[in-house]
N, C-alpha and C positions, 0 to 999 in steps of 0.2 A: 729454378726460377718460375717455370710454368706451373708447378704445383702451388706456389705462392700466389700467382696470378689467379689460379682457379679458386683459392681461398677468398681472394678479394671479390671475385664475381659471385661467389656463394653469399657473401655478406650483402651485396647489392640485390641479389634475388630475394634474400630474406627480408630486406627493407621493403621491397615492392609488395611482397606477400602480406607483411604486417599492415601496411597502409591500406592495401586492397581489402583486408578482412576487418579493418577498424571502421565499422559503420558509424559509430558515435562521432568519430573524428570528422568524417565526411559531412555528417548532418550539421555539426557545430560550425564547420568551415563555411557551409552554405549560409547558415544564419548570420555568421560574421560578415559575409559579403553583402547580405541584405542590409545589415546595420550600416555598413559603409555608404550604401546608396542613400539611406536616410540622412546620414551626416553630410553627404555631398549636396543635398537639396537645401540644408539649413546649417552651414558650418558654424555660424555665430552661436547657435543654441548650445553646441557642444564645446565651444571655446577653442576651435581649431582654425588655423589659417587656411584659406581656400587654395593658395598656391602650393601648399604642401600635400594636398590630397592626391593630385595626379601622379606625382613621383611615388607616393606610397601605394597607390593602386597598381602601378606598373610593377613595383617590387612584389606585391602580392601575386600578381599574375605569373611573374617569373618563378616565384617560389612554388606556386601551384603546379606549373608546368614541370619543374624540376623534381619535386617531391611527391605532391599529393595526387597526381594523375597516375601513379604507379608506373612511371616510365624511367625510373632511375637507371635500371639495367639497360633499357633500350637506348637511352640518351648516351650512355657510356660507350656502347659498342658501335653506335652509328656516328660517332664524332669523326672528324677529318683527321686521318693518320698521315696522309701524304703531305709533303711540304709543297706549298702553293708557289713558291718563288724558285722552282727548279732545284730544290734540295733532294733529300732522301725520298725515294719512292717505295712505299711499303707494299702496296697492293700488287706491284709488278715485280716484286723481289721473289723469284722462284725458289732461291736457296732458302730464304726465310720461311716461305710457305711450306717447303718440304720438311724443314727442320721442325716447324710448328706442328705439322700433321704427324710427323714421326714421334714427337714428344707426347702428343695426345694419345696416340696408339700405345706407346710404352706405358704411360701412366694407367691407361684403361686395362692393359693386360695384367698389371699388378693388382689393380682393384678388382677386376672380374674374378680372378682366382680366389680371392678371399671373401667375396660377398656371400652371405648366408652360411659361411663356415663357422665352426666354434671359435676359431682364432681371429675372427673379424674384430677390428678395433675402431678405425675411423674411415673405413672404405666408403661408407654411404655418403659421408660428407664430401669425400673426394670425388664421388660419382656426380654430385651436384655441380662441383667445379668443372668436371670433364664436360658435362652438358653445356655449361656456360662457355668453356673454351671452344667447343665445337661450333656453337652459334657465332662466337666471335670470329673464328676462322672462316666460316661461311660469309660473314658480313664483310670481311676484309678482302677475301680472295674470290668469292662468288663461285667456288667449286665445291662439289660434294663427293665424298667417297661413299658410293652406294652400299658397298659391303659393310663398311664401318658404321654407317648410319643405321643399317638393319641390326647390327650387333648391339648398338646403343639401345634400340627399342626392344630387343629381345631380353635385355636385362630387366626391363619393366615387368616381365612375367614373374621374375624371381623377386624383385623389389618394386611393387606397384606404387608405393608411396614412401616418402621420407619426411620425418618430422623435423621441421626447421627450428621452431621454437616450442614453448610449452603446449600451445594449442593450435599451431598452424601446421597443416600438412601440405606437402608439395608433390605434385604428380609429374614425374619427368616426361612421360609420353605426351601429356597435354602441352608441356612447355616446348618440347622439340617440334611438335606439329604446328603450334601457334607461331613460334619464332622463325621456323623455316617452312612456310606453307608450300613452297615449291617442292620441297623434299617429300611431301606427303604423296605426290604423284608417283613417286618411285615404288610405293606400296600398292598392292592390289586391294580390292574391296574386302576380300576375306581377311587380309592382315589387319586392315583398319578396324574391321568389326571385332576381330579377336582382341585388339588393343583396348577397345571400349568396354568389352565385357570381362576382361581378365581381372579387373579389380573386384567385381562382385564375386567371381569364382574364388579369388584369393581370400576374400572376407569369409565366405562360407566354409572354406577349408580350414581357415584359422580358427573359426568358432568351433568347428568339430574337433580340432586337434588341441584346443586349449587345455582341456582336462588332462590329456596325456602329457602335454608340456609341463603342466604344474607338477604332475607326479614325478616326471623325470628330473626336473630342476630341484624338486624337494629332496630327492635322493642325492643329487650332485652337490647341492649346497650343504646339506647335512654332513655328507662325507668330507667336503672341503673344510668345514668348520672343525670337525674332529681332527683332521690332519693338521690344520692350522694350530689348534691347541696343543697337539702332540709335539709338533716341531718347535714351537716357541717355548714350550715348557721344558724341553730337553736341554740339559746343560751342554754347552758347546765344548768339544774336545779339540785341542790344538792340532793333533795329528790328522783330524778330519775336518779342519776348519773350512777349507775350500769346498769340500763336498757339502757341508752343512749350509754354506752361503748359497750354493747353487740350488739346493732343495728349498731354501727359504725364498729365493728369487722366483723359482717356478711356482710355488704355492701362492705368493703375493700376486703374480701375474694371472694365475688361474682364477683367483677371486675377482680380479678386475674384469676378466673376460666373461665370467658368469654374470657380473653386474651389468656389463654392456649388453649382453644377449637378452637378459630379462628386461632391462630398460627399453630396449628396442621393440620387443614384443608388446609391452604394455602401451607405449606411446603410439606405435603404429596402429594397433588394433583399436584403441579408444578413439584416436583422432579420425580413423577411417569411418568408424560408426557415426561419429559426430558430423564429419564432413559430408557423408553420403546420406545423413539423416535417416538412419535405419535403427530400429530399436534393438537393444541388447537383451538377450535372454538372461534370466537369473543365474543360470549355470555359468554363462560367460562372465557375468559380473563377479560371481564368487571366485572363479578361476583367476581373473585379473587381480582381484584384491589379494588372493594368495600370493601371486607373483610380487605384488607391492610389498607384502610382508617379507618375502625372501630377499627382496632388494634391500630393505632396511636391515634385515638380519646380517647381510654381508657388511653393510656400513658399520653396524654396531660391533661386529666382530673386529674390524680394524680399529674402531674407537676404543674398545675394551683393552686391546693389547697395543695401544698406540705407543707406549713407552718403549716396548721391545721392538716394535716395527720401526720406529724412528731410529733406534740404535742399529738395527740390522740394515736399514736402507743405506746408511753411510758406508758400511763395510761392503755391501753388495755392489754399490757404485764403484768403489775402488777396485773390487775384484773384476768387474766388467771392463773398467778402463784398462786394467792390467792385461786382460785377454785381448782387447782391441789393440793395445800397444804392441803386443807380441806379434799379432797378425800383420800390423803395419811395418814392424821392424823387419820381418821376413821379406815383405815386398820391397822395402827400401834397399835391403842388401842386394836383392835381385837387380834393381835398377842401377845401383852403384857398380855392381860387378860387370855390367855391360859397358865395354870400353867405347862403344859408338857414341859420339857426342852429337846432340841436336837440341835446338831450342825447345822443342816439344817435350823431349825426355827431361830437360832441365826443369820445365814447368811441372811435370809430374812429380819429380823428386822434391821440388819446393813445396808442392801441395802436400806430399806425405810428411815432410818435416813440419809444416804448419799444423797438420792434424795431430802429429805427435806432441808438439809443444802445447797445443790447445787441450789435449787430453790430460796433460800433466797439470791438473788443477781441479777446482770445484766444478761439478757437472751442472753449470748454469745453462739456461735456455740459449743465451747468446753463444756460448762456447760450443754447444751441441750443433747449433746452426752453422757455425764456422767449420766444424768438423765435417758436417754433411756436405757443405759446398766444396771443401778441400778434397774429400773423397770422390766427389763427382768428377773432379779433374784427375785425381790420383789413380783412379781405376782404369784410366785409358791406357792404350798400348799394351794390353794384356799384362799389366803389372801383377795382378793377382790371378792365380789359377782358379778354375771354376770351383774346385773343392775348397778353396780358401775364401773366395768372395762371399759365398752364401753364409758361412758361419759368422763372418764379420758383419754382414747385414743384420743377422739375427741378434748378435751382441749389441749392435748400435740401437736396434729397435727395443731391446730389453732395457738398455741404458735410458732411452727416452721415457719408457713407461715407469721404471723404478724411480727416476729422478723426479717425476711429477706424480708419483703414486697417490699421495694424499689428495691433490687437486683433482686428479682424474677420477678417483673413487667417489669423491664428493660430488663431482659433476654428474657422473652416471647414476648415482643413487639419489640425486635430487628429484623429489616428487612434487615439485611446485605445479606440475601439470594437473594435479588433482583438483586445483581450484576451479578448473573449467569442467570438471566431471564430478561435482559434489552430489549429483543424483544417485551415485552408486553407494554412498555412505549409509543410507537407511537400510538398503538391502544387505549390506555387509554386516551391520549390527544385528539384523534379524537372524542372519546365519550364525553369528557368534553366540547369540542367545540360545539358538536351537542346538548348537554343538558346543556346549559349555566345557567340553574336555580341553579345547585349545583356547581357553579364556586369556591366556598370557599373551596371545598375539595382538591383543588390543594395544599394547605398548608400541608395537611396530607401526600400526596404522596411525596412531596419534603422532608418532615421530614423523611419518610421511605428511600428515596434515600441517605440522609445524613448518615444513619446508615452504609452504605458501607465504609465510609471513615476510621474509626478506624482500620478496618481489613486491608485496603490497606496500612496503615502507617507501617505495619509490613512486607511489601513486601521486599524481599532481592534479587530478580532475576534481578533487575535493579540497575544502579549506584546510583539512589536516588528514594525514593518512591514518590518524587514530580513529577517525569515524569509520573508515573501511575495516580496520582491525576489529573494532567493537562489533560491527555488523556480522563479520565473519565468526567471531567468537560466539556471539549470541546464537547464530544459526546452527553452528556445530553442537553447542550445548543443548539446544532445544531438540535436535535430532537424537542426541545421545540419551536425553531424558525420556523422550517418547518411545524410542525403539529398544532401549536396553534397561536403563535404571528404573523407570516406573514399572515396566513389565516385571522386572526382577523383584521389586518391592511387593507388588501385588501377588506374585507367585509364591514368594516366601510367606507372606501373611496367610494366603490360602492354605498352604501346606501346614503351617502351624495350627490353624483353626481345625482343619480336617483331622490332624493327628491328635489334637486335644479332645475332639468330639467324636472319637471312634465309636462311642457307644450309640451314636445316632444312626439313623438309616441314611447312609451317604451313597454317592456314586461309587462305581467300581474303581478301586485304586490299585488293582493288581498290576504290578509293573510289567508282567509278562504280556498283559493285554493292552494296557494304555501307555506303556513306555515310561521311562524315568530319566530325568536330567539331574546330574550332580551339580546343583547350583552352588554348592559350598566352594567350588574351585574359584569362583569369582572373588570370594573373600580372602583368598590366599594371595591375591595380586598385590604387588606394591602400588602405592599411589602413582597415578599417571600424570605426568607433567604436561600442561597445556596452557599456553600464554603465561599469565602470572598466577596461576593456581595449580593445585594438585587435586586431581579427581580421585577421591578415595571412595571406592565402591562400598567397602565395608562400613565406613562412617555414614555414607548416604543412606544405606538401607537401615542401619541401626537407628539413625535419626528419624527416619520415616516410621519405623515400628514403635519407637519411643513415643513419638507424637501421636500416632494413631491409638495406641493402647491407653495413653493418658487421657486423650479426649473421650474415648469410648467409656473409660472407667468413670469419668466425671458425669457422663450421661446416665450410667447405670452402675452405681457404686457396688451393688450386690454382685457384679461380675468380676470384682477385683481378683478373686481366687483364680478364675479362668485365665485372665491376662497374666497373672503371676506365673502360672504354669506354662503359658506360652513363652514368657521371657526365659524361663529355665530351659525349655526345649530349644529355643533359639541359640542359647549358649552351648548346649550339648551337641546339637546337630550341625550348626553353622559356625560356631565359635564367635558369635556376636555378644559382646559384653554390653548389656543393656542397663538402663538406669531405673531404679525403683521409683514408682509414682509418688509414694509418701502422701497419699490423699487421706483426708480425714474419714473416719468410720470405715476404713478399709478392712478392719477385722470383724465387722458386724455380719451376722448371718441374717440377711435382710429379705431374701425371697423377692416376690413382686413388690414394687415400690407403691406406697400409699398414693402418690401422685398419679401413677399410671392407672391404678384401680379407680381412683376418683374420676379421672378424665374419661375412662371407658367402663363405667360401672354397668352399663347396659350389656356389655360383652361379658364382663366378669360374672354377673349373676346368672347368665345363661350357660357359662362354660365351667363353673365350679359348683360343687355340692357341699352343703353345710352339714356338719355333725354337731348336734346340740350339746351332748355331754362332754366331749373332748374340746369343744369350742375350736374347731379347725375346719378349714376349707380344703377340699380335695378336687383336683382337676378331673373333669368328666371323662375326657378322652385325650390321647396324645399320640403323635407319630413316633415318639421315642419309647425306650424301654422302661421308662419310669414316669410317674405322675407327679406334678408339682403340688406342693401343699403350702398352706399359709396358716400360721398359728399366731398366738399372742406375742411370742418372742419376736417374730418377724415384724409385726406391726409396731411393737415397742421400739425396735431398732430403727425402723423407718421414721417414727415420730421423733426419735432422738436426733436423726439426721436433719429433718426439716423443721423441727420445733413443734411445740404443742399447738400453735395456731392452726396447724393443718387439720386438727380434729374438727373444729367448728366448720371449716370449709368443706370437709368431707360430708358432714351432716347436711349442709346446705345443698350439696350436689345430690345426696340421697333424697332429699325432699323434692328436688326438681324431677328426679327419676320417678318417684312414687306418684307425683301428680300425673305424669303421662300414663303410668300403668293403671291408676285408678280411673282414668278416663275410659280406657279399654274395658276395665272391670264393669263400669257403669253401663257401657253399651251392651255388653253381654247380658247383664241382668235385665236390661230394658227390652231385649229382643222378645217379640210376641210369642214365639214358640217356647222359649225358656220360661218367660213370665207366666204364661197360661198353665204350663206343666207344674210350676211351683205352687201356684194358687190352688190347683186341683189337689196337690199333695197335702197342702196345709188343711184344706177342707176335709180331705179324706182322713187325715190324722185326728182332727177334732171329732169326727164322727165315730171313729173306732177306738179311741184311746181308752175309754172306760172298759170296753170289751177286751182290749189287748194289754191290760195292766199298765197303761200309759207308756208303752214301748213302741217305737217306730218300727214297722215290719221290715225285715231284711229283704223280703221279696219285692216290696215296693221300691226300695233303693236299686235293686238289681234290674227291675223293670225300667226304671228311669235311665239307668246306664245303657241298657240295650236300645231304648227308644231314641236316645240322643244320636246313636250311631246311624239310625235310619235317616237323619236329617242330612247326612253327607259326611264324607271323610276326605282328608287331604291326600295328595300323591304319596306322602310318606305313610299313609294308613292311619292317621290320627283323626279322632272324632273331635267335635267342638268341646266336649267335656275334657278330653285330653289336653287341648290347648288352654282351657280355663284352669286346669290343674297346674300346668306349667306356669301360667301367669301368676297364680297364687304362690307357687314355689319361688319364683323370682322375687316377688314382694317379700316373702319370708327370708330369702337369701340376703336381700338388702338390709332387713332388720337385723339379721345375724351378723352382718358386716358392721353395722352400727354398734352392736353389742361388743364385737371384737375390738373396735376402735376405742371404746370406753375402757375395756379391760387392758388394752395395750397402753393407753395413756396412764392408767394407774400403775401398771407394771414399770413403765419408764420413769414415773415420778418416784416410785419406791426405790428403784435402783439408784436414782440420783441422790436420794436423801439418806441412803443406808449408812453413810459415814458420819451422820450427825448422831452423837451419843444418846441424847434424850430429846425427843420431840416435844415433850411437855414443858421442858425447862431449857429454852435456848437463850444463850447469853446475847445481850445487845452489845455488839462490838463497837458501834458508834459511841455509846456512852463510855465504854472502857478507854477508847482512844482519847476522848475529851478529858477524862480524868488524868491520863498520863501526859496530856499536853503535847501530843505528837504533831507532825507537820500536816499541812492542809491536804496534801496528796494522800496521806495515810488515812485521814478522816474521810475523804471522798471514797477511797477504796473500801473502808469499813461500812460506809453507808450502802454501797452497792452490794456488799456481802450480806448485810442484813436483809436487803430487798430480795435477793436471790433465795436466801434461806426461808423467808416468809412465803414466797411464791411456791417453793417446793413443799413446804409444810402444808400449805392450804391445798395444793393439788393432790398430795398423798392422803390427806385426811378425808377428802370428799371428792366424788366424781360427779360430773354433770349428768342429770337424769335425762339422757337423750330420748329414751323410749317415751317418757312422760311428755316431752316436748312434741314428739311426732304424733302422739295420741291427741294432745290438746289442739294441735294445729289442724288436724283432719276431722276429728270427731264432730265438732259443731256442724260442719258442712254435710257430713254423712247423715246426721240426724235431722236435717231440715225436711219440711214437708215435701219440697220439690223432688227429693231423692227417696220418696216413699217406696219406689220399686226395689230399693236395696234391702228393705226390711224382710224380703223373702229369702235372704241369703242363708239363714240357719237351716232351712229345710233342704237346701242343696248340698249341705255338708255330708250327710250319709252317703249319697251316690258318689260324691267326690272322694270320700275315704275309701269306698269300695274300688273306685278307679285307681286310686293311689296304691292300694295294697296289691292289686293285680300287676300294676307297673313295677312296683318294688320287687315282687317275687320274680318277675321276668328278668329284671336287671341282675338279681343275685344269682339266678340260675346260669346266666351267661358267664359268670366268673369261672365256672368249671369247664367251659367250652374253649376250644382252640381259638375260635374267632370271638374276641372279647369286645367287639364294637357294641356300645350301648350298655356294657356291664357297669354295675355300681353296687356298693354295699351300704350306702347311707344317702338320705335326702331329707334332712330334717327341716329344710326350708319350707316344705309344705305345712308342717305343723306350726312353724313360726308364723307363716302367712295367715293360716286359718285363725290362730289365736289373736293375731293383731287385728284382722278385719272384724271378728266377733266383738272385740273390745271397742273398735270405732263405732260399731252399730249398736253397742250396748245389748248384745244378744246372748250373753253367756247363760242367762236364766232360761231363755227360750230354747237354746240348744240342749241344756241339761234336761229340760222337760221332755225331750225326745227319748231319753234313756237309751241312746243308740248303741253304745258299746255293750250295755247289758243285753240288749236284744241280739247283738252279734255273738256274744259269748254263749248265750243260751242256744242259739241256732247251731253253732258248731259243736258244742258239747253234746247236744241231742243227736246230731249226725254221727259223732264219734262213738257214742254209746250204741247206736243202732248198728254201726259197722262191727263193733266188738261183739255184739250179740250174734250177728251173722257168722263171725269168725268161729265162735264157740259151736254154733250149729253145724257149720261146714267142716269143722276139724275132724268130725267122725266120718265124713264122706271121702276123705283123702283126695279131693280134687285140687291138685297143686296150682293149676292155672287160676282157678277161682280164688284160691287163698292169696296168690301173688297179687291179683287185682285188688283184693280187699286191703292188703298191706299197703299198696301204693295209694289207695284211696284214703286210708287212715293217715299216711304220711302227709298227703296233700292237705287234709283237713287240719292236721297239727301245724303245718307251715302257715296256713291262712290264719288260724287262731293266734299263733305266735306273732305274726305281722300286725294283726289288729291290736294285740296287747302292746306291742312296741309303739305303735302309733298313738295309742291311748296314753301311754306314759309320756311320750314326747309332747303331746298336746297339753297334758296336765302340767308338765314342766314349763312349757312356753307360756301358759296362762298365768303362771306366777310372776313372770317378768312384767306383765301388764296389770298386776293386782286384780286378778280375775275373781278374787273372793268378794270383791265389793262391786256393787252396781253403780251406775252413774248417779242415781238418786242418793245413794248412801255417801258417795264421794262429795256430792254437793252439800249434803247435810253436815258432813264433817268439816267442810271448808267454812260453812256459815258459823259453826260452833267455834272454830279457831278465830275467826274475825271478831266474834262477840267477846271471846276471852281477851283478845288484844285490846279491844276498846275498854273493857272493864279494868284491865291492868293499868291502862293509861289514866283512867279516871281516878283510881285509887292513888296513883302516884301524884296526881295534881292535888288531891285532898291532903295527902301527907305533907306535901310541900307547903301548902297554905297554912297548915297548923303549925308548922315549924318556923314560919316567918317571924312571928312575934318574939319567939325565943332568940332568934338570930339578932333581932333588933336589940 
């Protein structure tokens, strides 16, 4: 009876703690009372009768005093127990007081022995009831057992706090000192101080021992699960049926005990941290999450084998009832055999018979309660020997546990308390990601998070509990995406990229130095159920990679092969079955896209070098082990992707680029130092040309080159002439790119028209369809086909003369009187060529060195640039009058012959060092002569593109002659028409 009274007091204490911790309820109650005051001042406004307000307010005050002030327990124990009209006196009943105190001590003795032990089940809850009973005893009888009071407080050192609900923690020492303030005087100051600080000490010790607890319970639970599987999988033998039932009973109870211990550790530790407002370390969070996983593992073990467990429970129950009946039968025989008759002995016998009759039936809660009450009477008068009573109590305890096994396991494994500790979830996910080996434990954690749902479905503070569920669902999924799924996606994508681009200079990926995570384990997980969805990590990552690869391929179609390789690698390494993009032009070898070059042409002409003969651009430098190249096929494929309209746009961008470069070109030529030197050189050449066979002296160009360096150099060691040479090379690269665009367009058109049998005789499909009288849709399709064929034929037959357009648009401006300073350009070409040759030789020599920075084997952009500018200025004739390349050839041939002559003379002296020096000199002269010859050929080839064989005057004369021929032909046509008119009439 006293135990049940203790359970009732525990409920009252729990209600008080819930209301005391519910701040929102208190705030809303205060607001509601304020609202009632407003109603009281103006009842008619709210449609309420004034006479009903006062009774309602009295009712609210009564309700507040009974429930909301946190005095439910206090009001219960302070009520009047003595009868006022001379009836039963409770507080003066010494027999009742002694029995009450004796019962409390007896219950405490049973509870104390089990608290903190592995076999602890519900002793903590009973301890709360004992504290309540002790306070009730003090309130009624106003006496205190000092020794027992100290024993109650000593238990607080072992159990400093008890979890009453999912998020409410109860401190028994605070309760006892508050409810019995007079009893606190019985303790010295040292004891009171120890009581106050022991919670902090307990929390520190628990934080330090958590890791060890996790390791221990991990071994215990794993061993129990293996034993459970072994016992339940074993076929039952009839000759050992009782032994097998005993083993099953013990293993079921052991699983429940593990669940209870783990649940107690988790709830107490988490709620203590929250109640005392102390931060948890990451180590503690990880340890507690591991314990949550073990808790759910126990529950899932029972769930997986629920059919076998349910079948075994019924047999175990019968077996335990049989054992209890045998013990009671022995005691009953002992009572019957005693011939002494007394009413007390008869009551004992009746109680034993009642217990026997009750045990012969299903093991319901009511029947077990009746058996417990019957045995509390039946065990009096030494009916049972000491060695008989304890086994009976053990059997009855087992019967209670086994009969309620499913409910008890479900209660202990319920993790709804995690709703109040959601802050641990991000740390847990980070730990799972870092330790991918145990990825499967995610199932257990999400199972624990699902336990919060039933409690939320009872929420009444919102219009619908669905709102709360949606918020909870959204919060958990956002945390999951941020701390696991998105990180996993990016890590997989990064790994695939680095694996595909191993030929690049990448960060160190040595797993012995940087570590390695086997993320593939995440993809072997079964989908995780959460709310109304299944979280499929494999599908999530696959979708992310599919989406990313598709979008990036659409941006740069030429990278399709890279992403295809990454898809294959994802399948091989992670088992991800990905979808092909099936984008257009995915089989094209495209290189750099025309659009990218067009938008960044200023970067392109500075980073790429042009080769005139092969019509190809080569990257100047790269951090990779290879250089990118762009040829006609790449341009043609790019034009095919974007359409032929991109060609005119590209030329327009080139025109804008050339405008900016020619502005810098004009500023350089207008500089006083440059202009004065050029005028001097022109005057000098005119004076000595008759004496020097009309050849510009090599020494003069060399002197110009050296003189420019005296004007100053950049931090990179470049003179003004070096920068001018680079400017001309960039202009020439732009012209080379325009040439490649034209060639790519013709290549694209020829590929498109190659399936037409005869370009000279193309059938008109529209006329054929009309003759056959086919449908209107067919006629429309035929018309479109004729239009497409016509466009392709025209594009393949002729290409736009982009060079002529770019000459015509700039030439008039270059030749105006205001730009007369540009007329000196032809005289700077010799020192420019000398500067270019020295630079070219330096670049080629670097090809054979280990450090290849600045190495190059071609740069025909310079020749293209010189040819283009000479054409714009109409200075081909002036430049040819310098006979510069003849002068260079004669100069180097003369020096080569002189060195050869010295070699013949010195060969007789046998001076090896001098001979080696002469050989090196001859090689150097041969290299320079060869470079000048290559430049001459490149310049001659480039001049052909701009019709260098004709001057501007000759071109104008040719244009006039064509116009006159057109007029003449028009006049002849009109005359012939006029003479034919009379005949027609």
